[in-house]
C-alpha positions as CSV (number, residue, x, y, z in Angstrom):
1,M,57.2,31.8,30.0
2,R,57.1,28.3,31.5
3,N,56.5,28.2,35.2
4,L,59.2,26.6,37.2
5,P,58.2,23.9,39.7
6,I,57.8,25.1,43.3
7,L,58.6,22.8,46.2
8,R,56.6,23.3,49.3
9,Q,57.0,21.8,52.7
10,E,55.4,22.0,56.1
11,R,56.9,25.0,57.9
12,L,59.2,24.1,60.7
13,M,59.8,26.8,63.3
14,K,63.2,27.0,65.0
15,P,63.4,26.3,68.7
16,I,63.6,29.6,70.7
17,K,66.3,29.8,73.3
18,F,66.7,32.5,76.0
19,G,70.2,33.9,76.6
20,T,71.8,35.5,79.7
21,D,69.0,38.0,79.9
22,G,65.9,37.1,77.8
23,W,65.4,36.3,74.1
24,R,67.0,38.5,71.5
25,A,67.1,38.2,67.8
26,I,67.4,40.2,64.6
27,I,64.2,41.9,63.5
28,A,62.6,40.2,60.4
29,E,65.0,37.4,60.6
30,D,64.2,35.5,63.8
31,Y,62.5,38.3,65.6
32,T,59.2,38.0,63.7
33,F,55.5,38.3,64.7
34,D,55.2,34.6,64.6
35,N,58.1,33.9,66.9
36,L,57.1,36.7,69.2
37,T,53.7,35.2,69.4
38,R,55.2,31.8,70.3
39,V,57.3,33.3,73.0
40,T,54.3,35.1,74.4
41,E,52.3,31.9,74.4
42,G,55.0,30.2,76.4
43,M,54.9,33.0,78.9
44,A,51.1,33.0,79.0
45,S,51.1,29.2,79.7
46,W,53.5,29.7,82.5
47,L,51.5,32.6,84.0
48,K,48.3,30.6,84.0
49,A,50.0,27.6,85.6
50,S,51.6,29.7,88.3
51,F,48.9,32.2,89.3
52,E,45.2,31.9,90.0
53,K,44.5,35.3,88.5
54,P,47.5,36.1,86.4
55,S,48.4,39.7,85.4
56,V,51.3,41.2,83.4
57,M,52.9,44.6,83.0
58,I,54.2,45.2,79.4
59,G,56.7,47.9,78.4
60,Y,58.9,48.7,75.4
61,D,61.9,50.9,74.7
62,C,63.0,53.0,71.8
63,R,63.7,50.3,69.3
64,F,62.1,49.9,65.9
65,N,58.4,48.9,66.1
66,G,58.3,48.8,69.9
67,P,54.6,49.8,70.1
68,L,53.6,47.3,67.5
69,F,55.5,44.4,69.1
70,S,54.2,45.5,72.6
71,N,50.6,45.5,71.3
72,L,51.0,42.0,69.8
73,V,52.2,40.7,73.2
74,A,49.3,42.4,74.9
75,R,46.8,40.9,72.5
76,V,48.1,37.4,73.0
77,M,48.1,37.7,76.7
78,A,44.7,39.2,76.9
79,A,43.3,36.5,74.6
80,H,44.5,34.0,77.2
81,G,42.5,35.7,79.9
82,I,45.5,37.4,81.5
83,Q,45.0,41.0,82.8
84,V,47.3,43.2,80.9
85,F,48.8,46.6,81.9
86,V,50.7,48.4,79.1
87,A,52.8,51.5,78.8
88,Q,51.5,54.3,76.5
89,R,55.0,55.4,75.6
90,F,58.5,54.0,75.7
91,V,59.8,53.2,79.2
92,S,63.0,51.9,80.7
93,T,63.4,48.3,82.0
94,P,63.7,49.6,85.6
95,M,60.4,51.4,85.2
96,V,58.7,48.1,84.2
97,S,60.3,46.2,87.1
98,L,59.3,48.9,89.7
99,A,55.7,48.9,88.3
100,V,55.5,45.1,88.6
101,H,56.5,45.3,92.2
102,K,54.5,48.4,93.2
103,R,51.3,47.3,91.3
104,Q,51.7,43.7,92.5
105,V,51.2,42.0,89.2
106,S,52.3,38.5,88.4
107,A,55.1,39.4,86.0
108,G,56.6,41.9,83.6
109,I,57.7,41.9,80.0
110,V,60.0,44.4,78.3
111,I,60.3,44.5,74.6
112,T,63.9,45.4,74.3
113,A,67.3,44.1,73.1
114,S,69.0,46.2,75.8
115,H,72.5,47.2,74.5
116,N,72.4,45.1,71.3
117,P,72.8,46.8,67.9
118,P,69.7,48.5,66.4
119,E,68.8,45.6,64.1
120,Y,67.9,43.5,67.2
121,N,64.9,43.4,69.5
122,G,64.0,41.2,72.4
123,F,61.8,39.9,75.2
124,K,62.9,40.3,78.9
125,I,60.9,38.6,81.6
126,K,60.5,40.2,85.1
127,G,59.4,38.4,88.2
128,E,56.6,39.6,90.6
129,F,59.4,40.8,93.0
130,G,60.5,43.5,90.5
131,G,63.7,42.0,89.0
132,P,64.9,39.5,86.3
133,A,63.0,36.3,86.2
134,L,64.9,33.5,88.0
135,P,66.6,30.8,85.9
136,D,64.0,28.1,86.8
137,T,61.2,30.4,85.6
138,V,63.0,31.2,82.3
139,A,63.6,27.5,81.7
140,D,59.9,26.7,82.3
141,V,58.7,29.5,80.0
142,E,61.2,28.3,77.3
143,A,59.9,24.7,77.6
144,R,56.3,25.9,77.1
145,I,57.0,27.7,73.8
146,P,54.9,26.0,71.1
147,D,56.3,24.9,67.7
148,T,53.9,27.0,65.8
149,P,52.0,30.2,66.6
150,G,48.3,30.6,67.3
151,I,46.0,33.0,65.5
152,Y,44.5,35.9,67.5
153,P,41.8,37.8,65.6
154,L,40.7,40.2,68.3
155,S,42.2,43.7,68.0
156,F,44.0,45.6,70.7
157,T,41.1,48.0,70.9
158,E,38.5,45.3,71.2
159,L,40.4,43.7,74.1
160,E,40.9,47.1,75.7
161,D,37.1,47.7,75.5
162,Q,36.6,44.4,77.3
163,G,38.9,45.7,80.1
164,L,41.5,43.0,79.6
165,I,44.1,45.6,78.5
166,Q,44.6,48.8,80.5
167,H,47.2,51.6,80.3
168,F,49.5,52.2,83.2
169,D,51.8,55.2,83.8
170,M,55.1,53.5,84.7
171,E,57.2,56.6,84.1
172,S,55.4,58.8,86.7
173,L,55.5,56.0,89.2
174,Y,59.3,55.7,88.7
175,L,59.9,59.5,88.9
176,N,57.9,59.7,92.2
177,H,60.0,56.8,93.5
178,I,63.2,58.7,92.6
179,R,62.0,61.8,94.3
180,E,61.2,59.8,97.5
181,N,64.6,58.2,97.7
182,F,67.0,61.0,96.8
183,D,67.6,64.5,98.1
184,L,67.3,66.0,94.7
185,P,67.6,69.6,96.0
186,L,70.9,68.7,97.5
187,I,72.2,67.5,94.2
188,H,70.7,70.5,92.3
189,N,72.3,72.9,94.7
190,A,75.7,71.3,94.7
191,G,76.7,73.1,91.5
192,I,77.6,69.9,89.7
193,K,77.5,70.5,86.0
194,I,75.8,67.3,84.7
195,G,75.9,65.6,81.3
196,Y,73.7,62.8,80.2
197,D,74.1,60.6,77.2
198,A,70.9,58.7,76.7
199,M,72.4,56.8,73.7
200,Y,68.9,57.3,72.0
201,G,67.5,55.0,74.8
202,A,64.6,54.9,77.1
203,G,66.1,57.0,79.9
204,Q,66.0,60.2,78.0
205,R,62.6,61.6,78.9
206,A,62.8,60.7,82.6
207,F,66.3,62.2,83.1
208,R,65.2,65.4,81.3
209,K,62.3,65.7,83.8
210,L,64.6,65.1,86.8
211,F,67.4,67.4,85.6
212,P,66.1,69.9,83.0
213,E,69.4,71.9,83.4
214,A,71.6,68.9,82.4
215,T,73.5,68.9,79.1
216,M,71.8,66.2,77.1
217,L,73.3,64.1,74.3
218,H,71.5,61.6,72.0
219,A,68.3,62.3,73.8
220,E,65.8,62.1,71.0
221,F,63.9,59.3,69.4
222,N,66.0,57.5,66.8
223,P,65.6,53.7,66.6
224,S,68.7,53.4,64.4
225,F,71.0,54.7,67.2
226,L,72.9,56.2,64.3
227,G,74.4,52.7,63.8
228,T,76.1,52.5,67.2
229,A,75.0,49.8,69.7
230,P,73.6,51.6,72.7
231,E,76.0,50.1,75.2
232,P,77.7,52.6,77.7
233,I,81.3,51.4,77.3
234,E,84.3,53.5,76.5
235,K,84.5,52.8,72.7
236,N,80.9,54.0,72.2
237,L,81.2,57.3,74.2
238,G,83.8,59.2,72.2
239,E,81.3,62.0,71.3
240,F,80.2,62.3,75.0
241,Q,83.9,62.5,76.1
242,S,84.4,65.4,73.8
243,L,81.3,67.1,75.0
244,I,82.3,66.8,78.7
245,R,85.7,68.4,77.9
246,A,84.3,71.1,75.6
247,A,81.4,72.1,77.9
248,G,83.5,71.9,81.1
249,L,81.1,69.4,82.7
250,D,81.8,67.8,86.1
251,Y,80.0,64.5,85.6
252,G,78.8,62.4,82.7
253,L,76.2,59.7,83.0
254,A,75.4,57.3,80.1
255,T,72.8,54.5,80.1
256,D,72.1,51.9,77.5
257,G,69.0,51.3,75.3
258,D,66.7,50.3,78.1
259,A,68.5,52.3,80.8
260,D,69.4,49.5,83.1
261,R,73.2,49.7,82.5
262,I,75.5,52.5,83.4
263,G,78.7,54.1,82.3
264,L,80.3,57.2,83.8
265,L,82.7,59.9,82.7
266,D,84.6,62.1,85.2
267,E,85.3,65.8,84.8
268,N,88.2,65.1,82.4
269,G,86.1,62.9,80.2
270,V,87.8,59.8,81.4
271,F,85.7,56.6,81.4
272,V,84.8,55.2,84.9
273,D,83.7,51.6,84.4
274,S,81.3,49.5,86.4
275,H,84.2,47.9,88.5
276,H,85.0,51.4,89.9
277,I,81.4,52.2,90.3
278,I,80.7,49.1,92.4
279,L,83.7,50.0,94.6
280,L,82.5,53.6,95.0
281,L,79.0,52.3,96.0
282,I,80.4,49.9,98.6
283,H,82.6,52.7,100.0
284,Y,79.7,55.3,100.1
285,L,76.9,53.0,101.3
286,H,78.9,51.3,104.0
287,K,81.7,53.6,105.1
288,V,79.7,56.9,104.7
289,K,76.1,55.9,105.2
290,G,76.8,53.0,107.6
291,L,74.7,50.4,105.8
292,E,75.3,46.7,106.0
293,G,74.8,43.8,103.7
294,K,76.4,41.2,101.4
295,I,78.4,42.3,98.4
296,V,77.5,40.1,95.3
297,Y,79.4,40.3,92.0
298,T,79.7,38.3,88.9
299,F,82.7,36.3,87.7
300,S,84.0,38.9,85.3
301,V,84.2,41.7,87.9
302,T,87.5,42.8,89.4
303,P,88.7,40.9,92.5
304,K,89.2,44.4,94.1
305,V,85.5,44.2,95.0
306,D,86.2,41.1,97.1
307,K,89.2,42.8,98.6
308,L,87.3,46.0,99.7
309,A,84.3,43.9,101.0
310,R,86.6,41.9,103.2
311,L,88.5,45.0,104.4
312,Y,85.1,46.3,105.5
313,N,84.1,43.0,107.0
314,L,81.2,42.6,104.6
315,P,80.1,39.2,103.4
316,V,80.9,38.6,99.7
317,E,79.8,36.2,97.0
318,C,80.8,35.7,93.4
319,T,78.2,34.3,90.9
320,K,78.0,33.3,87.3
321,V,77.6,36.0,84.7
322,G,74.0,37.3,84.5
323,F,72.2,39.6,86.8
324,K,69.5,37.0,87.4
325,Y,72.0,35.2,89.7
326,I,72.5,38.4,91.7
327,C,68.8,38.9,91.9
328,E,68.2,35.5,93.3
329,I,70.5,36.2,96.2
330,M,68.9,39.6,96.7
331,L,65.6,37.9,97.2
332,N,66.9,35.7,100.0
333,E,69.6,37.7,101.7
334,Q,70.3,41.3,102.7
335,V,72.5,42.5,99.8
336,L,74.1,46.0,100.0
337,V,75.5,46.1,96.4
338,G,75.2,43.6,93.6
339,G,76.9,44.3,90.3
340,E,78.2,42.9,87.0
341,E,81.0,44.0,84.7
342,S,78.6,45.0,81.9
343,G,77.3,48.0,83.9
344,G,74.3,46.3,85.6
345,I,74.2,47.3,89.3
346,A,71.6,47.2,92.1
347,I,71.7,48.5,95.6
348,A,69.7,48.1,98.8
349,G,66.6,50.2,99.1
350,H,65.5,49.7,95.5
351,V,64.0,46.8,93.6
352,P,66.4,43.9,92.9
353,E,67.1,45.2,89.4
354,R,69.8,46.9,87.4
355,D,69.1,50.6,87.1
356,G,71.5,53.0,85.3
357,I,69.7,56.2,86.4
358,Y,69.2,55.1,90.0
359,I,72.9,54.2,90.4
360,G,74.0,57.3,88.6
361,L,72.0,59.4,91.1
362,T,73.6,57.6,94.0
363,I,77.1,58.6,92.7
364,L,75.8,62.1,92.2
365,E,74.6,62.2,95.8
366,M,78.0,60.9,96.9
367,M,79.6,63.8,95.1
368,A,77.1,66.3,96.4
369,R,77.5,65.2,100.0
370,S,81.3,65.0,99.9
371,G,81.9,68.1,97.8
372,K,84.5,66.0,95.9
373,R,85.0,65.5,92.2
374,L,84.7,62.0,90.8
375,T,88.4,61.7,90.3
376,E,89.0,62.5,94.0
377,L,86.5,59.8,95.0
378,V,88.1,57.2,92.7
379,Q,91.5,58.1,94.3
380,E,90.0,57.4,97.7
381,I,89.3,53.8,96.4
382,Y,92.8,53.5,95.0
383,D,94.2,54.5,98.4
384,I,92.4,51.5,99.9
385,V,92.7,48.7,97.3
386,G,95.4,49.9,94.9
387,P,95.1,51.3,91.4
388,F,93.9,49.1,88.6
389,N,92.7,49.2,85.0
390,F,90.2,46.9,83.3
391,Q,89.9,46.4,79.6
392,R,87.6,44.3,77.4
393,R,87.6,43.3,73.8
394,D,84.8,41.6,71.9
395,L,85.9,39.2,69.2
396,H,83.4,38.6,66.4
397,L,84.6,35.3,65.2
398,A,83.3,32.7,62.8
399,E,81.4,30.1,64.7
400,A,83.9,27.3,63.9
401,E,86.8,29.4,65.3
402,K,84.9,30.4,68.4
403,N,83.9,26.8,69.1
404,A,87.5,25.6,68.6
405,I,88.8,28.1,71.1
406,V,86.1,27.2,73.7
407,Q,86.8,23.5,73.2
408,R,90.5,24.1,73.8
409,L,89.7,26.0,77.0
410,K,87.6,23.1,78.2
411,T,89.9,20.2,77.4
412,D,93.4,21.7,77.6
413,P,93.4,25.0,79.5
414,Y,96.4,27.2,79.0
415,T,99.3,27.3,81.5
416,Q,101.0,30.3,79.9
417,F,100.2,33.2,77.6
418,G,103.5,34.6,76.2
419,D,105.5,35.7,79.3
420,Y,102.4,35.6,81.5
421,K,102.5,32.4,83.6
422,V,99.1,31.2,84.9
423,L,99.1,30.8,88.6
424,V,95.4,29.9,89.1
425,T,92.7,28.8,86.7
426,Q,89.0,29.3,87.5
427,D,86.0,28.2,85.4
428,L,82.9,29.3,87.2
429,D,81.5,30.9,84.0
430,G,84.1,31.1,81.3
431,Y,87.8,30.8,82.0
432,K,89.8,33.1,84.2
433,F,93.5,32.9,84.5
434,D,95.4,34.7,87.3
435,F,98.9,36.0,86.8
436,A,101.4,37.6,89.1
437,D,100.9,41.1,90.6
438,E,97.1,40.9,90.8
439,Q,96.8,40.7,87.0
440,W,94.4,38.4,85.2
441,V,92.5,37.6,82.0
442,M,89.2,36.0,81.4
443,I,87.7,34.4,78.2
444,R,84.0,33.8,77.8
445,P,81.5,33.4,75.0
446,S,78.6,35.9,75.2
447,G,75.2,34.6,76.2
448,T,73.4,37.1,74.1
449,E,75.5,37.8,71.1
450,P,77.8,35.8,68.6
451,V,80.9,37.1,70.4
452,L,83.8,35.9,72.3
453,R,84.7,38.3,75.1
454,I,88.2,38.8,76.5
455,Y,88.7,40.7,79.8
456,A,91.9,41.7,81.4
457,E,93.1,43.6,84.4
458,S,96.5,45.2,85.4
459,S,97.7,48.1,87.4
460,T,97.7,50.3,84.2
461,R,95.8,50.6,81.0
462,A,99.0,49.8,79.0
463,G,99.4,46.6,81.1
464,A,95.8,45.5,80.6
465,E,96.1,46.1,76.8
466,A,99.4,44.2,76.6
467,I,97.7,41.2,78.3
468,L,94.8,41.3,75.8
469,D,97.2,41.5,72.8
470,V,99.2,38.4,74.0
471,V,96.2,36.4,75.0
472,I,94.3,37.0,71.7
473,A,97.3,36.2,69.7
474,T,97.8,33.0,71.6
475,I,94.3,31.7,71.4
476,R,94.0,32.5,67.7
477,S,97.4,31.0,66.7
């Protein structure tokens, strides 16, 4: 058989761009050993330029090939003369952030794609303060990523023998921190029947150690996540809702793939979103515990947060979407609660980092101290700011259609969606349109996924869903 001609060209590597929270890509497509090497080289270059004796803490979650990807990052870092501390087993993102802060290393890296579908993996950067790297740092690292990867012949074991790579027990450090900051006997003795949906993520082992009596779901190692993205939002928690009802549990906590995001279920299996959780935290930490500080929230969070903060005479600030913006404020000011719509929340007394388990324990402590069910605590909030319901839909659109919608929003913003007249338009990050009766809708392209997100709020779920229906029909017409 005659051989066909083969055309060869010099390989051109795609530029690598960081999203709202790190770099994420599909495994074997863009998330390759070569590209991971390039990203690590950019990070190594920044570390060497920023610190006299740079060091780095590296962890990975439960995703496919986490140990292999982590070892590659460790090898590249060590070859550049950077002292490396690595996790021996999967860990959550908050564990890495806390370890960075407590061990006083220069930075942290987490091999995770957070809540993305199982075919993704990623690379999160943590600052020496124990929270997401600030925007300027991320931009600097991104600018230092080379066009082609280097070659690193020394093995993990050889670098370990030289002392450049050491193992560090991040999980034990985290568990000790939890025990120091919570009255666990109070929670255990309160008689609250606890459920935990790990979503096959990195919080599973730690939560089982803290609450061996809890009813656990999806708390084993399964990098496929059974095909469901490990994001603790209502549509992904149907099985957990059924378990809460069938087992008669009082409280359900769910965390995402790297356990930095939270979702809650009450004793009826009803989803309690991050907007309600942020309001509960403000009420508990300030009104009950007497703590002070600024309330910081991202653009897609309910304005009820602003309303409650002002009622309590607490300073308040709204930021762009992305926890890194909240973190930056936490480093410079006294912040009581900082939170985002996607379930990432931080509070005073912990590192400036999202932490699903830590926030979940704070709500558990609130229940234990008050002797009230979660539904009763939510009603307390409604009595102050009024009832509300928030809904979100993610539109997976062709790139051309998504870009056309975004362009229309930029150049000719809508003044009406069906019968909903726009009273105020805001464009801090995405486009938010306020309607009458404290209703609103927001449209924003995701910073980490090929998705257009639509958010809506009304006094009832039916009202929020009706807004979504009309708005989606309008922008796609």
